[in-house]
C-alpha positions, 0 to 999 in steps of 0.5 A: 278403390273408387272415390265418389262425391257425396250425392248432396254435393254438386260436382263443381262443389266449392269445397275443393281447395283452390275453388273461387266462386263466380261472385268473387272472381277478379276482373281478369277471370270474370271480364277477360276469360269467362266470356270465351267459354261455351257451356257445351264445348271445352275451350282453352285460352292462353293470355300473355302479359308483358312486364307491366301486367298488360294483356299483349296476346290472347290465344284461343283454341277449341277442343277436338271434341267436347272434352279435350283441348290441344294447344297448337304450336302456332299459339305458342309461337304467337305468345313467345314472339310478342314480349310476353313475360307471364301467361295465364292458361285457362280452360273450361269443364263443360261437365261442371266439375271444377276439379283438375284431371290428371291430364290437367295437372300434368299439362300444367306442370309441363307448360310451367317447365316449358315456359320457364325455359324461356323466362316466361312465368305460368302465372296460373292455370284456371278451370272454369265451370258455371259457378266459379273456377279452380285455380292451380295457384290458389290450390298450391299446385303451381 
């Protein structure tokens, strides 16, 4: 069976649970993360925060093509070695569809488990599109 979105709804429709419209994004999403994303290429950010919620480290990695990002080990080493206690993972979907793919969901679960083994929390995983972002935490998937 194929599931299709109705024609009258845009692919990044705010009808999905966990979607936050751009005009109500918090400062971290709007000012810190959103400016790093290009419309034509998938990019991934790892923002590390200390125990006082201060940004300690921001790691950025580009995809090997327009639709896939790989987190190199150097990004994890930089975060883990800098006193980080919480991480926000964020990437964009140039397609405009904010819904997480199966790979996004699997990566989020694996990352949360990996970080938990070092007493680091995955605070959220955000997927940015032009009109807002999807939050795994808000959707109850984290």
